[in-house]
C-alpha positions in Angstrom: -3.0 -24.2 -36.2 -5.0 -23.0 -39.2 -8.1 -22.8 -37.0 -6.3 -20.6 -34.5 -5.1 -18.3 -37.3 -8.7 -18.0 -38.5 -10.0 -17.3 -35.0 -7.3 -14.7 -34.3 -8.0 -12.9 -37.6 -11.7 -12.8 -37.0 -11.4 -11.6 -33.4 -8.9 -8.9 -34.5 -11.1 -7.6 -37.2 -14.2 -7.8 -34.9 -12.4 -5.6 -32.3 -11.2 -3.2 -35.0 -14.8 -2.9 -36.3 -16.1 -2.3 -32.8 -13.6 0.6 -32.3 -14.7 2.1 -35.6 -18.3 1.6 -34.7 -17.7 3.5 -31.4 -16.1 6.3 -33.4 -19.0 6.4 -35.8 -21.4 6.6 -33.0 -19.6 9.6 -31.5 -19.6 11.3 -34.9 -23.3 10.7 -35.3 -24.0 12.1 -31.8 -21.9 15.2 -32.7 -23.6 15.6 -36.1 -27.1 15.4 -34.4 -26.1 18.0 -31.8 -24.9 20.4 -34.6 -28.2 19.8 -36.5 -30.2 20.7 -33.4 -28.3 24.0 -33.1 -28.8 24.7 -36.8 -32.6 24.1 -36.5 -32.8 26.3 -33.4 -31.0 29.2 -35.2 -33.2 28.7 -38.3 -36.4 28.9 -36.2 -35.3 32.2 -34.7 -34.1 33.6 -38.1 -37.5 32.6 -39.7 -39.3 34.6 -37.0 -37.3 37.7 -37.8 -37.2 37.3 -41.6 -40.0 39.9 -42.0 -38.3 42.4 -39.7 -37.1 45.3 -41.8 -34.7 46.4 -39.1 -31.4 44.6 -39.2 -30.0 43.6 -35.8 -26.7 42.3 -34.6 -28.4 39.2 -33.2 -29.7 38.4 -36.7 -26.2 38.7 -38.2 -24.6 36.7 -35.4 -27.2 34.0 -35.8 -26.7 33.7 -39.6 -22.9 33.7 -39.3 -23.1 31.0 -36.5 -25.5 28.9 -38.6 -23.1 29.0 -41.6 -20.2 28.0 -39.4 -22.2 25.1 -37.9 -23.2 23.9 -41.4 -19.5 23.8 -42.3 -18.8 21.9 -39.1 -21.6 19.4 -40.0 -20.1 18.8 -43.5 -16.7 18.2 -41.8 -18.3 15.6 -39.5 -20.0 13.9 -42.5 -16.6 13.8 -44.2 -15.2 12.1 -41.1 -18.1 9.6 -41.2 -17.4 8.8 -44.8 -13.7 8.3 -44.0 -14.7 5.9 -41.2 -17.0 4.0 -43.5 -14.2 3.7 -46.1 -12.0 2.2 -43.4 -14.8 -0.2 -42.4 -15.4 -1.2 -46.1 -11.7 -1.8 -46.6 -11.4 -3.9 -43.5 -14.6 -5.9 -44.2 -13.6 -6.5 -47.8 -10.2 -7.9 -46.6 -12.1 -10.0 -44.1 -14.4 -11.4 -46.8 -11.4 -12.2 -49.1 -9.6 -13.9 -46.2 -12.6 -15.9 -45.1 -13.3 -17.1 -48.6 -9.7 -18.2 -48.9 -9.9 -20.0 -45.5 -13.2 -21.6 -46.4 -11.8 -22.9 -49.7 -8.8 -24.4 -47.8 -11.1 -26.0 -45.2 -13.3 -27.5 -47.9 -10.3 -28.9 -49.7 -8.9 -30.5 -46.5 -12.4 -31.8 -45.7 -12.7 -33.4 -49.1 -9.4 -35.2 -48.6 -10.7 -36.6 -45.3 -13.9 -37.7 -46.9 -12.0 -39.6 -49.6 -9.8 -41.3 -46.9 -12.9 -42.2 -44.9 -14.6 -43.7 -47.9 -11.6 -45.9 -48.7 -11.6 -47.1 -45.1 -15.3 -47.0 -44.3 -16.0 -50.7 -43.5 -15.2 -52.3 -40.1 -12.9 -55.0 -41.7 -10.5 -52.4 -43.2 -10.3 -50.6 -39.8 -9.7 -53.9 -38.0 -6.9 -54.8 -40.5 -5.4 -51.4 -40.0 -5.2 -52.0 -36.3 -4.0 -55.7 -36.5 -1.3 -54.7 -38.9 0.5 -52.9 -36.1 3.9 -54.2 -35.1 3.1 -54.3 -31.4 0.4 -53.6 -28.8 1.5 -50.0 -28.2 1.3 -49.2 -31.9 -2.1 -50.9 -32.2 -3.4 -48.8 -29.3 -2.2 -45.6 -31.0 -3.9 -46.7 -34.3 -7.2 -47.2 -32.4 -6.9 -43.7 -30.9 -6.0 -42.2 -34.3 -9.1 -43.6 -35.8 -11.2 -42.2 -33.0 -9.5 -38.8 -33.2 -9.9 -38.7 -37.0 -13.6 -39.2 -36.7 -13.9 -36.5 -34.1 -11.7 -34.1 -36.1 -13.8 -34.7 -39.2 -16.9 -33.6 -37.3 -15.1 -30.5 -36.0 -13.8 -29.7 -39.4 -17.4 -29.8 -40.7 -18.4 -27.4 -37.9 -15.5 -25.1 -38.8 -16.7 -25.0 -42.3 -20.2 -24.1 -41.3 -19.0 -21.5 -38.8 -16.7 -19.9 -41.4 -19.5 -19.9 -44.0 -21.8 -18.2 -41.4 -19.1 -15.6 -40.6 -18.6 -15.0 -44.3 -22.3 -14.4 -44.9 -22.5 -12.0 -42.0 -19.5 -10.0 -43.2 -21.1 -9.8 -46.7 -24.3 -8.4 -45.1 -22.2 -5.9 -43.1 -20.3 -4.9 -46.2 -23.5 -4.3 -48.1 -24.8 -2.2 -45.3 -21.6 -0.2 -45.2 -21.9 0.6 -48.9 -25.5 1.7 -48.5 -24.5 3.9 -45.6 -21.8 5.5 -47.6 -24.2 6.2 -50.5 -26.6 7.8 -48.1 -23.9 9.9 -46.5 -22.6 11.1 -49.9 -26.2 12.1 -50.7 -26.5 13.9 -47.4 -23.1 15.6 -48.0 -24.3 17.0 -51.4 -27.5 18.2 -49.8 -25.7 20.0 -47.0 -23.3 21.6 -49.5 -26.3 22.8 -51.5 -27.9 24.3 -48.3 -24.6 25.9 -47.4 -24.5 27.6 -50.8 -28.0 29.0 -50.4 -27.2 30.2 -46.9 -24.1 32.0 -48.1 -26.2 33.7 -50.7 -28.6 34.7 -47.9 -25.6 36.0 -46.0 -24.5 38.1 -49.0 -28.0 39.6 -49.2 -27.9 40.4 -45.5 -24.6 42.1 -45.8 -25.9 44.0 -48.8 -28.8 45.1 -46.6 -26.3 46.0 -43.9 -24.6 48.4 -46.3 -27.8 50.3 -46.8 -28.5 50.4 -43.0 -24.9 50.6 -41.8 -25.3 54.0 -40.0 -28.4 52.9 -38.1 -26.9 49.5 -37.4 -23.8 51.0 -35.9 -25.8 53.3 -33.8 -27.8 50.3 -32.5 -24.5 48.5 -31.7 -23.1 51.5 -29.8 -26.3 52.0 -27.8 -26.5 48.3 -27.0 -22.9 48.1 -25.9 -23.2 51.1 -23.7 -26.2 49.4 -22.0 -24.1 46.2 -21.7 -21.2 48.1 -20.2 -23.5 49.8 -17.7 -24.9 46.4 -16.6 -21.3 44.9 -16.4 -20.2 47.8 -14.2 -23.2 47.2 -12.0 -22.3 43.5 -11.7 -18.6 44.3 -10.9 -19.8 46.8 -8.3 -22.0 44.1 -6.8 -19.0 41.6 -6.7 -16.8 44.3 -5.2 -19.4 44.9 -2.5 -19.4 41.1 -1.7 -15.6 41.2 -1.5 -15.7 44.3 0.8 -18.3 42.5 3.0 -16.1 39.4 3.1 -13.0 41.5 3.9 -14.8 43.4 6.7 -16.0 40.1 8.2 -12.5 38.5 7.9 -10.8 41.5 9.5 -13.4 41.5 12.3 -12.9 37.8 12.9 -9.1 38.4 12.9 -9.4 41.2 15.4 -11.7 39.1 17.6 -9.2 36.2 17.4 -6.3 38.5 18.3 -8.3 39.9 21.3 -9.1 36.4 22.5 -5.4 35.5 22.2 -4.4 38.7 24.1 -6.9 38.1 26.9 -5.6 34.5 27.1 -2.0 35.8 27.4 -3.0 38.2 30.1 -4.8 35.5 32.1 -1.8 33.2 31.7 0.6 36.0 33.0 -1.7 36.7 36.0 -1.7 33.0 36.8 2.1 32.8 36.4 2.5 35.9 38.7 0.3 34.3 41.3 2.3 31.0 41.3 5.5 33.1 41.4 4.3 35.0 44.5 3.3 31.8 46.2 6.7 30.2 45.4 8.6 33.3 46.8 6.5 33.3 50.0 7.2 29.6 50.6 10.9 30.0 50.0 11.2 32.9 52.5 9.2 30.9 55.1 11.5 27.9 54.7 14.6 30.2 54.7 15.5 29.0 51.2 16.8 30.9 48.2 14.2 32.7 46.3 13.7 31.1 42.8 14.6 33.3 39.8 11.7 34.9 38.0 10.9 33.4 34.5 11.1 35.5 31.4 7.9 37.4 30.7 5.8 36.0 27.9 5.0 38.5 25.2 1.4 39.8 25.2 -0.4 39.0 21.9 -1.0 42.1 19.8 -4.0 42.7 17.5 -3.3 41.4 14.0 -4.9 42.4 10.7 -6.5 39.9 8.4 -3.9 37.8 6.6 -5.6 37.6 3.3 -3.3 38.8 0.5 -5.9 39.2 -2.3 -9.6 39.8 -2.6 -10.3 36.2 -3.5 -8.8 35.0 -0.2 -11.5 37.0 1.7 -14.1 35.2 -0.4 -12.8 31.8 0.8 -12.1 32.8 4.4 -14.6 30.3 5.8 -14.3 26.5 5.4 -17.7 26.4 3.7 -16.8 29.0 1.1 -13.4 27.4 0.5 -15.1 24.0 -0.1 -17.6 25.5 -2.5 -14.9 27.3 -4.4 -12.9 24.1 -4.8 -15.9 22.1 -5.9 -16.8 24.8 -8.5 -13.2 24.8 -9.9 -13.0 21.0 -10.0 -16.0 21.1 -12.4 -14.2 23.2 -14.9 -15.1 21.9 -18.4 -18.1 20.0 -17.1 -20.6 22.6 -15.8 -24.1 22.2 -17.3 -25.3 24.8 -19.8 -27.5 27.6 -18.3 -30.2 26.6 -20.8 -31.2 23.2 -21.9 -30.8 23.9 -25.6 -28.8 26.8 -27.2 -25.8 27.8 -29.2 -23.1 30.4 -28.7 -23.6 33.3 -31.2 -21.1 35.7 -29.7 -17.9 34.5 -28.0 -15.9 35.9 -25.0 -13.4 38.7 -25.5 -12.8 41.5 -27.9 -15.0 42.1 -31.0 -15.0 44.6 -33.8 -17.9 46.0 -35.8 -16.6 48.4 -38.5 -14.6 51.1 -36.7 -16.2 50.3 -33.3 -14.7 47.7 -30.9 -16.2 46.3 -27.7 -15.4 43.6 -25.1 -17.8 40.7 -24.3 -17.2 39.7 -20.6 -19.1 36.5 -21.3 -20.8 34.6 -24.1 -24.1 35.2 -25.8 -26.3 32.0 -26.1 -29.2 32.0 -28.5 -32.0 29.6 -27.3 -35.7 28.9 -27.6 -38.2 31.6 -26.8 -39.2 31.6 -23.1 -36.5 29.0 -22.3 -35.8 28.3 -18.6 -32.5 29.6 -17.3 -30.7 27.4 -14.9 -28.0 27.8 -12.2 -24.9 26.0 -13.4 -23.8 25.2 -9.8 -24.8 25.3 -6.2 -24.5 28.8 -4.7 -26.2 31.8 -3.1 -28.1 34.6 -5.0 -26.3 37.8 -4.1 -28.2 40.2 -6.4 -31.2 40.3 -8.6 -31.0 43.5 -10.7 -33.1 45.2 -13.4 -31.7 47.1 -16.3 -33.8 48.6 -19.1 -36.7 46.3 -18.3 -34.6 43.1 -18.2 -33.4 41.2 -15.2 -30.1 39.8 -14.3 -29.1 37.4 -11.5 -25.7 37.2 -9.7 -24.9 33.9 -7.9 -21.9 33.5 -5.6 -20.0 30.2 -5.5 -17.2 31.0 -3.0 -14.7 33.1 -4.9 -16.5 32.5 -8.2 -19.6 34.3 -9.5 -22.0 33.4 -12.3 -24.1 36.0 -14.0 -27.3 35.4 -16.0 -28.4 38.5 -18.0 -31.4 39.4 -20.3 -34.1 37.6 -18.3 -37.8 38.2 -18.8 -38.7 36.9 -15.4 -36.9 35.6 -12.3 -38.0 33.0 -9.8 -35.3 33.6 -7.1 -34.5 36.4 -4.7 -31.4 37.9 -3.0 -30.1 35.6 -0.3 -31.7 32.4 -1.8 -29.6 29.2 -1.9 -29.8 27.6 -5.3 -28.8 24.1 -6.5 -27.2 22.9 -9.8 -29.8 23.1 -12.7 -32.4 24.9 -10.6 -34.5 27.2 -12.7 -33.9 30.8 -11.8 -35.9 32.6 -14.5 -36.8 32.7 -18.2 -34.9 34.2 -21.1 -36.0 37.4 -22.8 -35.5 38.4 -26.5 -33.0 40.9 -27.9 -34.0 42.2 -31.2 -36.6 39.4 -31.6 -34.0 36.8 -30.8 -34.2 34.9 -27.5 -30.7 35.3 -26.0 -28.9 34.8 -22.7 -25.8 36.7 -21.7 -23.8 34.4 -19.5 -20.7 35.3 -17.5 -18.3 33.7 -15.0 -16.0 35.7 -12.7 -13.2 34.7 -10.4 -13.4 37.6 -7.9 -13.7 40.6 -10.3 -11.8 38.9 -13.2 -14.0 37.7 -16.0 -13.4 34.1 -17.2 -14.2 32.6 -20.6 -17.3 30.5 -20.0 -16.5 28.3 -23.0 -13.7 26.7 -20.9 -16.0 25.9 -18.0 -19.2 24.6 -19.7 -19.4 21.0 -20.7 -19.2 19.9 -24.3 -22.6 19.2 -25.9 
């Protein structure tokens, strides 16, 4: 019974530590991903440090970097909390194992003393012969055999418990060292965060001296972005118009086929009716009554009730749309490494406000831009010396803006993660503007892309 309690306790704590280890592994993965984003932003900021002209991209990168550093400190705090839980559990395990080991040794010592008192064969024989009957004698023989086996097992339990105890002490020592290392890392990150906040204050001070020029740059940039967005929406509207025209033409063709089929059916019915009347007259029988005339099919308009229905009028387009939507939250990022420096939706800079129809991703210089899903390139445009690519996925569209070069053309079929071009720099910062549309309605890409 005591052995079972020890085994149950050990397995329970082992499973608990395994769950905590999994959680710690996930936290470390998250922390490493945040660190990669911080390093990417720092590389880009270092390149632009000597640039006297302050840009929105620089401010966005610095603000994002500070936010990521705060996230990293938060993850470190979670790691420390996990380690505290492990240390508490392992300390309890060590205490329990020591108690169980002491009890096992005490019981084993009692067995050794009993064995020493009855160690010669004569004593054992007398113990058996002193039985009152054969049945009792048999039980005493079995008892002596089982006692010897149990003593060997008890020695094994002691060795096993001692081994488990030594292992847990090593793990506990490792936990304490890890916590010490994390506390040191936490202090280091807090120090870095303080320095970056000082840098942010200096940048904002610089912003005050360049505010007028900075705002002019923002207005000009957003006008350019709005122009590109209008061009993209016009391209999407053309795709919808083409799909609508095709759907209506197919509907008219289907209606005409149905009308011609009805005319043929009526002609055949009239022929059969004439033959039946002629036969009845020839046989001097009553003429059969004429059947009611079937209505002739009329031309019908396309039944789509929204622009998106036109985009999924064909089985292939409907299947592609469904596949794209089923991957919400798990689409790959359009660049292998990058971090979002401007989110979807409305933003305000001073008195000026603007709308971001997608997200701005800062990445490595010359990074490859990839299609996030299978589809067809419907437009490759050029605006102010930069390219953009529009890819159709049934009723969905993805847009990749601010490309230095493109490697696909209009009408090309593309596959998931296929390279379609390379990213250009905006204000010395390599940035990709990424958008997702359902028909002409912009979607927040953050809800569609996979977690890093």
